[in-house]
C-alpha positions as CSV (number, residue, x, y, z in Angstrom):
1,M,0.0,0.2,-0.1
2,A,1.5,3.1,-1.1
3,D,2.6,5.9,1.6
4,V,-0.3,8.1,1.4
5,T,1.4,10.9,3.9
6,A,4.2,11.1,1.1
7,R,1.7,12.5,-1.4
8,R,0.5,15.2,0.8
9,P,2.0,18.6,-0.4
10,G,4.3,20.2,1.6
11,P,4.9,23.6,3.4
12,G,6.7,25.0,0.7
13,S,4.2,23.6,-2.6
14,S,2.0,26.4,-2.4
15,G,4.9,28.6,-2.9
16,S,6.4,26.1,-5.5
17,A,3.2,26.4,-7.3
18,R,3.3,30.1,-7.1
19,I,6.5,30.1,-9.0
20,A,5.7,27.7,-11.5
21,W,3.3,29.6,-12.4
22,L,4.9,32.8,-12.6
23,S,7.6,31.1,-14.8
24,A,5.0,29.9,-17.2
25,G,3.4,33.2,-17.3
26,L,6.9,35.0,-18.0
27,T,7.6,32.5,-20.9
28,V,4.3,32.7,-22.5
29,T,4.3,36.8,-22.3
30,M,8.4,36.4,-23.7
31,F,6.8,34.3,-26.7
32,A,4.2,36.7,-27.4
33,A,6.6,39.7,-27.6
34,C,8.8,37.5,-29.7
35,G,5.6,37.6,-31.9
36,V,5.4,41.5,-32.0
37,L,9.3,42.0,-32.5
38,L,8.8,39.5,-35.3
39,L,6.3,41.5,-37.3
40,L,8.2,44.6,-36.6
41,T,11.3,43.6,-38.1
42,R,9.9,40.9,-40.8
43,D,12.7,38.9,-40.2
44,Y,11.1,35.7,-41.2
45,Q,14.3,33.5,-41.8
46,R,15.7,34.1,-38.3
47,A,12.1,32.9,-37.3
48,V,12.4,29.6,-39.5
49,Y,16.1,29.3,-38.5
50,G,14.9,29.2,-34.6
51,A,11.8,26.9,-35.4
52,G,13.0,23.9,-33.7
53,G,13.9,25.4,-30.3
54,T,10.8,27.1,-30.2
55,V,9.1,23.9,-30.7
56,A,11.5,22.1,-28.2
57,A,11.1,25.3,-25.4
58,L,6.9,24.9,-25.6
59,V,7.3,21.3,-24.6
60,C,9.9,21.9,-21.6
61,L,7.3,24.7,-20.9
62,A,4.7,21.9,-20.6
63,V,6.8,19.0,-19.3
64,G,8.6,21.5,-17.0
65,F,5.3,23.1,-15.2
66,V,3.7,19.6,-14.6
67,V,6.7,18.3,-12.8
68,A,7.2,21.2,-11.1
69,R,4.0,21.3,-9.9
70,R,3.3,17.6,-9.0
71,Q,7.3,17.2,-7.5
72,P,8.3,20.3,-6.7
73,G,11.5,18.4,-5.1
74,S,12.7,17.4,-8.7
75,P,15.2,19.6,-10.2
76,I,14.0,18.1,-13.4
77,G,10.8,20.5,-13.6
78,W,12.7,23.5,-12.5
79,L,15.5,23.0,-15.5
80,L,12.9,22.3,-18.0
81,L,11.4,25.6,-16.8
82,G,14.4,27.7,-17.1
83,W,15.2,26.1,-20.6
84,A,11.7,27.6,-21.5
85,L,12.1,30.9,-20.3
86,L,15.7,31.7,-21.6
87,T,14.5,30.3,-25.2
88,P,12.1,33.3,-25.5
89,L,14.8,35.8,-23.9
90,V,17.2,34.8,-26.4
91,G,14.9,35.5,-29.3
92,V,13.6,38.9,-27.9
93,A,17.0,40.1,-27.4
94,L,18.0,38.8,-31.0
95,L,15.0,40.5,-32.5
96,Y,15.4,43.7,-30.7
97,S,19.0,44.1,-31.8
98,V,17.6,43.8,-35.3
99,L,15.1,46.1,-34.8
100,D,17.2,48.7,-33.2
101,Y,20.7,48.5,-35.1
102,R,19.3,47.7,-38.6
103,L,16.3,49.3,-38.9
104,H,16.7,52.2,-36.4
105,H,20.6,52.7,-36.5
106,G,20.8,52.4,-32.5
107,A,18.4,54.8,-31.9
108,L,16.1,52.7,-29.5
109,P,17.1,52.3,-25.9
110,F,18.7,49.1,-24.7
111,G,20.5,47.9,-27.8
112,P,23.7,47.3,-25.7
113,V,21.6,45.6,-23.1
114,A,20.0,43.4,-26.0
115,V,23.2,42.5,-27.3
116,M,24.6,41.2,-24.2
117,A,21.2,39.1,-23.4
118,E,21.9,37.3,-26.5
119,S,24.8,35.5,-24.8
120,A,21.9,33.7,-22.8
121,E,21.9,31.2,-25.4
122,F,24.9,29.4,-23.5
123,G,22.7,28.9,-20.6
124,I,20.0,27.4,-22.4
125,A,22.8,24.7,-23.2
126,V,24.0,24.3,-19.9
127,L,20.4,23.6,-18.7
128,A,20.1,21.2,-21.0
129,A,23.2,19.2,-20.2
130,L,22.0,19.2,-16.8
131,T,18.7,18.2,-17.7
132,V,20.1,15.1,-19.7
133,L,22.5,14.3,-16.9
134,L,19.8,14.4,-13.8
135,F,17.1,12.7,-15.9
136,P,14.9,11.1,-15.1
137,D,14.7,11.1,-11.0
138,G,16.8,14.2,-10.8
139,R,20.0,12.4,-9.5
140,S,23.3,11.9,-11.3
141,Q,23.5,8.7,-13.3
142,P,26.4,6.1,-13.1
143,L,29.3,6.7,-15.5
144,Y,29.7,3.6,-17.8
145,L,33.6,3.0,-18.6
146,P,34.8,1.0,-21.6
147,G,35.2,-2.6,-20.9
148,G,32.3,-3.0,-18.9
149,T,33.6,-1.0,-15.8
150,T,30.8,1.4,-14.1
151,V,31.6,3.9,-12.0
152,P,28.6,4.7,-9.5
153,A,27.5,7.9,-8.5
154,T,27.6,9.8,-5.4
155,S,25.1,9.2,-2.7
156,S,23.2,11.6,-1.2
157,G,25.2,11.6,1.7
158,G,28.6,12.4,0.2
159,T,30.4,9.0,0.8
160,H,31.5,7.2,-2.1
161,P,31.0,3.2,-2.2
162,P,33.6,0.8,-0.8
163,R,36.8,-0.3,-2.6
164,P,36.8,-3.5,-4.7
165,P,39.6,-5.6,-3.6
166,L,42.9,-5.3,-6.0
167,S,43.2,-7.8,-9.1
168,G,45.3,-10.4,-7.1
169,G,42.4,-10.9,-4.8
170,T,44.0,-9.5,-1.8
171,H,42.9,-6.1,0.2
172,P,45.1,-3.2,0.4
173,P,47.4,-3.3,3.7
174,R,45.8,-2.0,6.8
175,P,47.7,0.3,9.3
176,P,48.6,-1.7,12.7
177,L,47.0,-1.4,15.5
178,S,48.0,0.0,18.9
179,G,48.7,-3.2,20.4
180,G,51.5,-3.9,17.7
181,T,49.3,-6.2,15.9
182,Y,47.5,-6.3,12.5
183,P,43.8,-6.4,12.3
184,P,42.8,-9.7,11.0
185,R,42.4,-10.0,7.3
186,P,39.6,-11.8,5.5
187,P,40.4,-15.4,4.4
188,L,41.6,-16.1,1.0
189,G,40.8,-19.7,-0.3
190,G,39.3,-20.4,2.8
191,K,42.5,-20.5,4.8
192,P,42.7,-18.1,8.1
193,S,45.7,-15.6,7.9
194,P,47.1,-15.2,11.9
195,Q,47.9,-12.6,13.4
196,T,51.4,-11.2,12.9
197,P,53.1,-9.2,16.0
198,L,55.4,-6.5,15.3
199,A,59.1,-7.1,16.1
200,P,60.5,-4.7,18.6
201,P,63.0,-2.1,17.4
202,G,66.6,-3.4,17.2
203,A,65.6,-7.0,17.3
204,D,67.0,-9.6,14.9
205,P,64.4,-10.9,12.5
């Protein structure tokens, strides 16, 4: 039977819902601004070039909004919402730069700001990479190396898994205890290994 208490909304669920609604509304507003600037600049070639990114952003907006509402603790939804928001932001910056410098010869305000905002396109690549790395449960996935070796991801507590034994079947040496004896090692091949006392300094071997 599923735990009913785990599905109850937490104290911050209402705040997360507001942020999700705000992000979605701002994204839709930015897309509307892109449409207005597109009509003013008539730069339809740029619109065709960015059609793929627009479709991807709309999909990210829908999926990210649902995930952020239902699972606010998962970073996947917020990464998708950020991806969807940055896409029209870059579009507005590009189209406003065209409107300012190509049609009005730099007479409009905030032209340099629009040029600088175009660099937010790098943030889209970063958010997309993080989404792929953390998909689907919001945690980093294990790294698969050549030869079938798997490097597990670090756990939530920040500790790494125990090291495997060496290729010869033996464990790495352990430091001696305060009583002068080595701790017992795990048996190899079914034979127990006796404790070896340390020789005092200056004694003959």
